[in-house]
N, CA, C and O atoms as CSV, one atom per row, in Angstrom:
chain,resi,resn,atom,element,x,y,z
A,1,MET,N,N,124.868,63.597,154.893
A,1,MET,CA,C,125.644,62.454,154.597
A,1,MET,C,C,126.678,62.381,155.490
A,1,MET,O,O,127.482,63.299,155.649
A,2,ASP,N,N,126.708,61.155,156.187
A,2,ASP,CA,C,127.935,60.797,157.004
A,2,ASP,C,C,129.150,60.565,156.486
A,2,ASP,O,O,129.266,59.928,155.439
A,3,GLU,N,N,130.244,61.069,157.178
A,3,GLU,CA,C,131.724,60.813,156.542
A,3,GLU,C,C,132.245,59.466,157.171
A,3,GLU,O,O,132.307,59.366,158.396
A,4,HIS,N,N,132.590,58.508,156.412
A,4,HIS,CA,C,133.031,57.392,156.820
A,4,HIS,C,C,134.524,57.094,156.632
A,4,HIS,O,O,134.939,55.937,156.565
A,5,ARG,N,N,135.304,58.149,156.551
A,5,ARG,CA,C,136.790,58.054,156.305
A,5,ARG,C,C,137.539,57.729,157.559
A,5,ARG,O,O,137.043,57.981,158.657
A,6,LYS,N,N,138.817,57.133,157.420
A,6,LYS,CA,C,139.666,57.046,158.800
A,6,LYS,C,C,140.223,58.432,159.371
A,6,LYS,O,O,140.476,58.593,160.565
A,7,HIS,N,N,140.378,59.366,158.440
A,7,HIS,CA,C,140.986,60.493,159.051
A,7,HIS,C,C,140.352,61.649,158.182
A,7,HIS,O,O,140.213,61.566,156.961
A,8,PRO,N,N,139.996,62.694,158.920
A,8,PRO,CA,C,139.324,64.144,158.199
A,8,PRO,C,C,140.249,64.561,157.137
A,8,PRO,O,O,141.471,64.480,157.268
A,9,ARG,N,N,139.581,65.070,155.934
A,9,ARG,CA,C,140.114,65.619,155.083
A,9,ARG,C,C,140.295,67.084,154.930
A,9,ARG,O,O,139.242,67.721,154.918
A,10,GLU,N,N,141.395,67.759,154.810
A,10,GLU,CA,C,141.283,69.417,154.772
A,10,GLU,C,C,141.155,69.609,153.267
A,10,GLU,O,O,141.869,69.045,152.437
A,11,ASP,N,N,140.123,70.507,152.989
A,11,ASP,CA,C,140.058,71.036,151.424
A,11,ASP,C,C,141.302,72.012,151.103
A,11,ASP,O,O,141.466,72.980,151.846
A,12,ILE,N,N,142.058,71.826,150.180
A,12,ILE,CA,C,143.299,72.536,149.799
A,12,ILE,C,C,143.311,72.649,148.080
A,12,ILE,O,O,142.645,71.892,147.375
A,13,TYR,N,N,144.038,73.544,147.639
A,13,TYR,CA,C,143.991,73.553,146.244
A,13,TYR,C,C,145.804,73.747,145.918
A,13,TYR,O,O,146.317,74.865,145.962
A,14,GLN,N,N,146.433,72.770,145.672
A,14,GLN,CA,C,147.757,72.737,145.600
A,14,GLN,C,C,148.242,72.392,144.337
A,14,GLN,O,O,147.755,71.315,143.993
A,15,ALA,N,N,149.143,72.948,143.350
A,15,ALA,CA,C,149.797,72.507,142.308
A,15,ALA,C,C,150.759,71.299,142.782
A,15,ALA,O,O,151.422,71.527,143.793
A,16,ILE,N,N,150.897,70.135,142.212
A,16,ILE,CA,C,151.669,69.159,142.392
A,16,ILE,C,C,152.034,68.497,141.235
A,16,ILE,O,O,151.220,68.539,140.312
A,17,MET,N,N,153.237,67.799,141.044
A,17,MET,CA,C,153.354,66.731,139.927
A,17,MET,C,C,153.093,65.282,140.372
A,17,MET,O,O,153.518,64.930,141.472
A,18,VAL,N,N,152.492,64.506,139.669
A,18,VAL,CA,C,152.104,63.146,139.851
A,18,VAL,C,C,152.816,62.124,138.850
A,18,VAL,O,O,152.716,62.277,137.633
A,19,SER,N,N,153.396,61.282,139.307
A,19,SER,CA,C,153.965,60.144,138.422
A,19,SER,C,C,153.460,58.937,138.536
A,19,SER,O,O,153.798,58.237,139.491
A,20,PRO,N,N,152.404,58.397,137.414
A,20,PRO,CA,C,151.798,57.140,137.712
A,20,PRO,C,C,152.655,56.102,136.869
A,20,PRO,O,O,152.359,54.907,136.900
A,21,ASN,N,N,153.790,56.604,136.066
A,21,ASN,CA,C,154.321,55.407,135.479
A,21,ASN,C,C,155.570,56.059,135.102
A,21,ASN,O,O,155.915,55.972,133.924
A,22,GLY,N,N,156.223,56.635,135.845
A,22,GLY,CA,C,157.647,57.162,135.450
A,22,GLY,C,C,157.533,58.567,134.643
A,22,GLY,O,O,158.564,59.218,134.474
A,23,HIS,N,N,156.492,58.964,134.222
A,23,HIS,CA,C,156.217,60.372,133.393
A,23,HIS,C,C,155.421,61.080,134.461
A,23,HIS,O,O,154.478,60.631,135.112
A,24,GLN,N,N,156.107,62.539,134.531
A,24,GLN,CA,C,155.396,63.391,135.583
A,24,GLN,C,C,154.415,64.243,134.816
A,24,GLN,O,O,154.614,64.708,133.693
A,25,HIS,N,N,153.260,64.402,135.605
A,25,HIS,CA,C,152.277,65.136,134.964
A,25,HIS,C,C,151.866,66.240,136.204
A,25,HIS,O,O,151.963,65.920,137.389
A,26,ARG,N,N,151.400,67.564,135.767
A,26,ARG,CA,C,151.093,68.408,136.304
A,26,ARG,C,C,149.524,68.052,136.856
A,26,ARG,O,O,148.625,67.540,136.188
A,27,ALA,N,N,149.469,68.467,138.243
A,27,ALA,CA,C,147.893,67.974,138.683
A,27,ALA,C,C,147.725,68.994,139.936
A,27,ALA,O,O,148.525,69.894,140.193
A,28,GLN,N,N,146.577,68.707,140.654
A,28,GLN,CA,C,146.103,69.614,141.572
A,28,GLN,C,C,145.449,68.571,142.601
A,28,GLN,O,O,144.653,67.655,142.400
A,29,VAL,N,N,146.124,69.076,143.886
A,29,VAL,CA,C,145.482,68.190,145.054
A,29,VAL,C,C,144.409,69.196,145.594
A,29,VAL,O,O,144.599,70.384,145.854
A,30,LEU,N,N,143.178,68.446,145.719
A,30,LEU,CA,C,142.010,69.295,145.988
A,30,LEU,C,C,141.663,68.910,147.661
A,30,LEU,O,O,141.125,69.702,148.434
A,31,ASN,N,N,141.969,67.936,147.909
A,31,ASN,CA,C,141.927,67.577,149.654
A,31,ASN,C,C,142.938,66.655,150.186
A,31,ASN,O,O,143.451,65.813,149.449
A,32,LEU,N,N,143.213,66.754,151.268
A,32,LEU,CA,C,144.449,66.007,151.752
A,32,LEU,C,C,144.335,65.602,153.198
A,32,LEU,O,O,144.098,66.448,154.060
A,33,SER,N,N,144.529,64.094,153.535
A,33,SER,CA,C,144.372,63.605,154.973
A,33,SER,C,C,145.691,62.741,155.176
A,33,SER,O,O,146.487,62.487,154.272
A,34,ILE,N,N,145.797,62.344,156.444
A,34,ILE,CA,C,146.878,61.503,156.715
A,34,ILE,C,C,146.868,60.154,155.747
A,34,ILE,O,O,147.916,59.564,155.484
A,35,SER,N,N,145.631,59.744,155.266
A,35,SER,CA,C,145.493,58.514,154.516
A,35,SER,C,C,145.364,58.555,153.192
A,35,SER,O,O,145.481,57.522,152.532
A,36,GLY,N,N,145.079,59.871,152.561
A,36,GLY,CA,C,144.857,60.043,151.118
A,36,GLY,C,C,144.733,61.451,150.786
A,36,GLY,O,O,144.847,62.430,151.523
A,37,ALA,N,N,144.462,61.374,149.468
A,37,ALA,CA,C,144.172,62.759,148.784
A,37,ALA,C,C,143.020,62.546,147.809
A,37,ALA,O,O,142.617,61.409,147.565
A,38,ARG,N,N,142.492,63.627,147.253
A,38,ARG,CA,C,141.824,63.822,145.996
A,38,ARG,C,C,142.754,64.542,144.939
A,38,ARG,O,O,143.091,65.704,145.165
A,39,VAL,N,N,143.093,64.029,144.029
A,39,VAL,CA,C,143.872,64.779,143.074
A,39,VAL,C,C,143.019,65.020,141.618
A,39,VAL,O,O,142.446,64.112,141.014
A,40,GLY,N,N,143.057,66.258,141.245
A,40,GLY,CA,C,142.490,66.610,140.025
A,40,GLY,C,C,143.301,65.832,138.771
A,40,GLY,O,O,144.528,65.731,138.777
A,41,LEU,N,N,142.508,65.329,137.764
A,41,LEU,CA,C,143.141,64.642,136.758
A,41,LEU,C,C,143.568,65.280,135.440
A,41,LEU,O,O,142.764,65.774,134.649
A,42,PRO,N,N,145.127,65.230,135.224
A,42,PRO,CA,C,145.505,65.715,134.114
A,42,PRO,C,C,144.815,64.829,132.841
A,42,PRO,O,O,144.412,63.670,132.937
A,43,ASP,N,N,144.790,65.492,131.889
A,43,ASP,CA,C,144.087,64.973,130.471
A,43,ASP,C,C,144.853,63.570,130.390
A,43,ASP,O,O,144.114,62.590,130.295
A,44,ASP,N,N,146.195,63.342,130.415
A,44,ASP,CA,C,146.833,62.088,129.885
A,44,ASP,C,C,147.164,60.997,131.138
A,44,ASP,O,O,148.061,60.154,131.154
A,45,PHE,N,N,146.162,61.279,132.176
A,45,PHE,CA,C,146.528,60.409,133.375
A,45,PHE,C,C,146.071,59.112,133.340
A,45,PHE,O,O,144.946,58.804,132.945
A,46,ASN,N,N,147.063,58.194,133.814
A,46,ASN,CA,C,146.392,56.773,133.986
A,46,ASN,C,C,145.475,56.744,134.926
A,46,ASN,O,O,145.712,57.140,136.067
A,47,ARG,N,N,144.211,56.226,134.516
A,47,ARG,CA,C,143.052,56.401,135.613
A,47,ARG,C,C,142.692,55.087,136.042
A,47,ARG,O,O,141.506,54.948,136.338
A,48,ALA,N,N,143.497,54.009,136.152
A,48,ALA,CA,C,143.100,52.616,136.547
A,48,ALA,C,C,143.254,52.569,138.017
A,48,ALA,O,O,144.243,53.077,138.546
A,49,VAL,N,N,142.176,51.889,138.814
A,49,VAL,CA,C,142.001,51.783,139.925
A,49,VAL,C,C,143.455,50.830,140.368
A,49,VAL,O,O,143.811,49.962,139.572
A,50,GLY,N,N,144.087,50.998,141.389
A,50,GLY,CA,C,144.925,50.281,141.670
A,50,GLY,C,C,146.562,50.791,141.232
A,50,GLY,O,O,147.583,50.303,141.717
A,51,ALA,N,N,146.516,51.860,140.227
A,51,ALA,CA,C,147.439,52.275,139.640
A,51,ALA,C,C,148.681,52.866,140.966
A,51,ALA,O,O,148.297,53.523,141.934
A,52,GLU,N,N,149.744,52.586,140.812
A,52,GLU,CA,C,150.697,52.978,141.901
A,52,GLU,C,C,150.927,54.384,141.329
A,52,GLU,O,O,150.921,54.590,140.116
A,53,LEU,N,N,151.161,55.489,142.383
A,53,LEU,CA,C,151.767,56.863,141.963
A,53,LEU,C,C,152.604,57.217,143.055
A,53,LEU,O,O,152.652,56.814,144.217
A,54,LYS,N,N,153.447,58.317,142.230
A,54,LYS,CA,C,154.214,59.165,143.359
A,54,LYS,C,C,153.594,60.657,143.341
A,54,LYS,O,O,153.420,61.204,142.252
A,55,LEU,N,N,153.321,61.197,144.327
A,55,LEU,CA,C,153.141,62.660,144.436
A,55,LEU,C,C,154.289,63.400,145.033
A,55,LEU,O,O,154.977,63.125,146.016
A,56,TYR,N,N,154.334,64.469,144.150
A,56,TYR,CA,C,155.576,65.508,144.580
A,56,TYR,C,C,155.081,66.840,145.003
A,56,TYR,O,O,154.609,67.634,144.189
A,57,PHE,N,N,155.184,67.089,146.260
A,57,PHE,CA,C,154.550,68.197,146.852
A,57,PHE,C,C,155.586,69.292,146.990
A,57,PHE,O,O,156.480,69.057,147.803
A,58,PRO,N,N,155.629,70.459,146.337
A,58,PRO,CA,C,156.578,71.505,146.702
A,58,PRO,C,C,156.199,72.257,148.148
A,58,PRO,O,O,155.132,72.853,148.294
A,59,ILE,N,N,157.061,72.167,149.040
A,59,ILE,CA,C,156.860,72.718,150.050
A,59,ILE,C,C,157.321,74.125,150.437
A,59,ILE,O,O,156.562,75.004,150.844
A,60,GLU,N,N,158.685,74.253,150.264
A,60,GLU,CA,C,159.181,75.676,150.418
A,60,GLU,C,C,160.140,75.876,149.095
A,60,GLU,O,O,160.080,75.125,148.121
A,61,ASP,N,N,160.932,76.871,149.190
A,61,ASP,CA,C,161.522,77.380,148.017
A,61,ASP,C,C,162.157,76.100,147.123
A,61,ASP,O,O,162.008,75.880,145.921
A,62,GLU,N,N,162.816,75.431,147.992
A,62,GLU,CA,C,163.787,74.252,147.525
A,62,GLU,C,C,163.316,72.823,147.885
A,62,GLU,O,O,163.897,71.864,147.378
A,63,GLU,N,N,162.496,72.683,148.565
A,63,GLU,CA,C,162.105,71.433,148.990
A,63,GLU,C,C,160.747,70.947,148.477
A,63,GLU,O,O,159.723,71.596,148.259
A,64,THR,N,N,161.043,69.408,148.314
A,64,THR,CA,C,159.744,68.655,147.629
A,64,THR,C,C,159.735,67.405,148.380
A,64,THR,O,O,160.753,66.767,148.649
A,65,VAL,N,N,158.359,67.027,148.761
A,65,VAL,CA,C,158.204,66.019,149.379
A,65,VAL,C,C,157.407,64.906,148.503
A,65,VAL,O,O,156.338,65.060,147.913
A,66,MET,N,N,158.244,63.708,148.581
A,66,MET,CA,C,157.531,62.836,147.685
A,66,MET,C,C,156.849,61.733,148.545
A,66,MET,O,O,157.431,61.085,149.414
A,67,LEU,N,N,155.425,61.590,148.162
A,67,LEU,CA,C,154.684,60.558,148.870
A,67,LEU,C,C,154.178,59.385,147.781
A,67,LEU,O,O,153.848,59.689,146.635
A,68,LYS,N,N,154.162,58.194,148.216
A,68,LYS,CA,C,153.723,56.951,147.365
A,68,LYS,C,C,152.388,56.662,147.930
A,68,LYS,O,O,152.065,56.717,149.117
A,69,GLY,N,N,151.520,56.286,146.717
A,69,GLY,CA,C,150.251,55.721,146.973
A,69,GLY,C,C,149.606,55.193,145.739
A,69,GLY,O,O,150.146,55.122,144.635
A,70,HIS,N,N,148.263,54.790,146.077
A,70,HIS,CA,C,147.829,54.004,144.593
A,70,HIS,C,C,146.235,54.555,144.749
A,70,HIS,O,O,145.667,54.973,145.758
A,71,VAL,N,N,145.714,54.391,143.327
A,71,VAL,CA,C,144.580,54.975,142.961
A,71,VAL,C,C,143.434,53.996,143.559
A,71,VAL,O,O,143.471,52.800,143.271
A,72,VAL,N,N,142.305,54.576,144.485
A,72,VAL,CA,C,141.585,53.490,144.853
A,72,VAL,C,C,140.131,53.957,144.343
A,72,VAL,O,O,139.172,53.193,144.456
A,73,ARG,N,N,139.997,55.291,143.756
A,73,ARG,CA,C,138.582,55.743,143.159
A,73,ARG,C,C,138.982,56.558,142.010
A,73,ARG,O,O,139.836,57.444,142.058
A,74,VAL,N,N,138.363,56.233,141.047
A,74,VAL,CA,C,138.258,57.190,139.881
A,74,VAL,C,C,136.977,57.699,139.453
A,74,VAL,O,O,135.988,57.018,139.183
A,75,ALA,N,N,137.100,59.197,139.406
A,75,ALA,CA,C,135.796,59.914,138.877
A,75,ALA,C,C,135.982,60.623,137.542
A,75,ALA,O,O,137.028,60.379,136.942
A,76,VAL,N,N,135.191,61.387,137.047
A,76,VAL,CA,C,135.211,62.048,135.725
A,76,VAL,C,C,136.363,62.868,135.796
A,76,VAL,O,O,137.200,62.805,134.896
A,77,ASP,N,N,136.547,63.864,137.057
A,77,ASP,CA,C,137.788,64.710,137.015
A,77,ASP,C,C,138.602,64.633,138.115
A,77,ASP,O,O,139.337,65.581,138.391
A,78,HIS,N,N,138.576,63.638,138.782
A,78,HIS,CA,C,139.683,63.462,139.831
A,78,HIS,C,C,139.857,61.780,140.038
A,78,HIS,O,O,139.291,60.839,139.483
A,79,VAL,N,N,140.847,61.839,141.037
A,79,VAL,CA,C,141.091,60.174,141.511
A,79,VAL,C,C,141.177,60.263,143.185
A,79,VAL,O,O,141.608,61.245,143.791
A,80,GLY,N,N,140.759,59.232,143.703
A,80,GLY,CA,C,141.116,59.221,144.967
A,80,GLY,C,C,142.295,58.373,145.261
A,80,GLY,O,O,142.387,57.304,144.658
A,81,VAL,N,N,143.183,58.708,146.089
A,81,VAL,CA,C,144.578,58.374,146.359
A,81,VAL,C,C,144.797,57.907,147.751
A,81,VAL,O,O,144.746,58.739,148.656
A,82,GLU,N,N,145.024,56.722,148.000
A,82,GLU,CA,C,145.369,56.205,149.269
A,82,GLU,C,C,146.903,56.117,149.349
A,82,GLU,O,O,147.598,55.518,148.528
A,83,PHE,N,N,147.335,56.753,150.385
A,83,PHE,CA,C,148.848,56.738,150.824
A,83,PHE,C,C,149.378,55.469,151.207
A,83,PHE,O,O,148.719,54.772,151.978
A,84,ASN,N,N,150.403,55.101,150.803
A,84,ASN,CA,C,151.165,53.600,151.093
A,84,ASN,C,C,151.339,53.990,152.785
A,84,ASN,O,O,151.243,55.110,153.287
A,85,PRO,N,N,151.584,52.865,153.380
A,85,PRO,CA,C,151.966,53.019,154.930
A,85,PRO,C,C,153.275,53.474,155.250
A,85,PRO,O,O,154.207,53.385,154.451
A,86,MET,N,N,153.391,54.008,156.506
A,86,MET,CA,C,154.572,54.314,157.016
A,86,MET,C,C,155.253,55.607,156.315
A,86,MET,O,O,156.474,55.656,156.160
A,87,GLN,N,N,154.503,56.514,155.953
A,87,GLN,CA,C,154.796,57.841,155.478
A,87,GLN,C,C,154.196,58.916,156.468
A,87,GLN,O,O,154.482,60.080,156.191
A,88,GLU,N,N,153.468,58.719,157.497
A,88,GLU,CA,C,152.876,59.588,158.497
A,88,GLU,C,C,153.474,60.628,158.754
A,88,GLU,O,O,152.807,61.662,158.791
A,89,ASP,N,N,154.818,60.681,158.995
A,89,ASP,CA,C,155.809,61.736,159.353
A,89,ASP,C,C,155.838,62.762,158.127
A,89,ASP,O,O,155.686,63.975,158.271
A,90,GLU,N,N,156.052,62.128,156.911
A,90,GLU,CA,C,156.200,62.849,155.683
A,90,GLU,C,C,154.758,63.688,155.324
A,90,GLU,O,O,154.748,64.866,154.966
A,91,ILE,N,N,153.745,62.981,155.467
A,91,ILE,CA,C,152.447,63.401,155.377
A,91,ILE,C,C,152.138,64.739,156.173
A,91,ILE,O,O,151.822,65.833,155.705
A,92,ARG,N,N,152.311,64.368,157.492
A,92,ARG,CA,C,152.282,65.631,158.505
A,92,ARG,C,C,152.973,66.671,158.126
A,92,ARG,O,O,152.500,67.807,158.167
A,93,HIS,N,N,154.299,66.377,157.668
A,93,HIS,CA,C,155.212,67.755,157.269
A,93,HIS,C,C,154.512,68.364,156.256
A,93,HIS,O,O,154.235,69.556,156.398
A,94,VAL,N,N,154.043,67.566,154.891
A,94,VAL,CA,C,153.275,68.390,153.902
A,94,VAL,C,C,152.086,68.943,154.548
A,94,VAL,O,O,151.871,70.100,154.188
A,95,MET,N,N,151.132,68.410,155.506
A,95,MET,CA,C,150.005,69.096,155.881
A,95,MET,C,C,150.514,70.383,156.748
A,95,MET,O,O,149.705,71.310,156.704
A,96,ARG,N,N,151.438,70.584,157.364
A,96,ARG,CA,C,151.898,71.707,158.030
A,96,ARG,C,C,152.006,72.730,157.089
A,96,ARG,O,O,151.435,73.813,157.214
A,97,HIS,N,N,152.848,72.367,155.986
A,97,HIS,CA,C,153.353,73.410,155.265
A,97,HIS,C,C,152.741,73.804,153.763
A,97,HIS,O,O,153.229,74.573,152.936
A,98,ILE,N,N,151.698,73.142,153.696
A,98,ILE,CA,C,150.974,73.383,152.519
A,98,ILE,C,C,150.054,74.602,152.449
A,98,ILE,O,O,149.275,74.646,153.402
A,99,PRO,N,N,149.948,75.527,151.640
A,99,PRO,CA,C,149.149,76.586,151.893
A,99,PRO,C,C,147.444,76.209,151.777
A,99,PRO,O,O,146.897,75.373,151.058
A,100,ARG,N,N,146.899,77.080,152.683
A,100,ARG,CA,C,145.599,76.743,152.803
A,100,ARG,C,C,144.676,77.963,152.032
A,100,ARG,O,O,143.447,77.882,152.005
């Protein structure tokens, strides 16, 4: 199957916090690119396409990077998130420091 994404995704497994409505939930990032991520769903997660999200990536001992995005795809056990524009520097920073 051909890949039709804007940016290639890297498979990762990283615990993060996700805030769909002001309440934080633990989740896992399953893959990541400059334009978005696949995020494993917590049980009580807002699953609506279009839902705005904040994703909190722990980078080093005391650094956390917050990225904003919205849900573009909902599956049984994960959501596809598209990052909002103008965050490329922060996304690259996360991608450089996230464990593989």
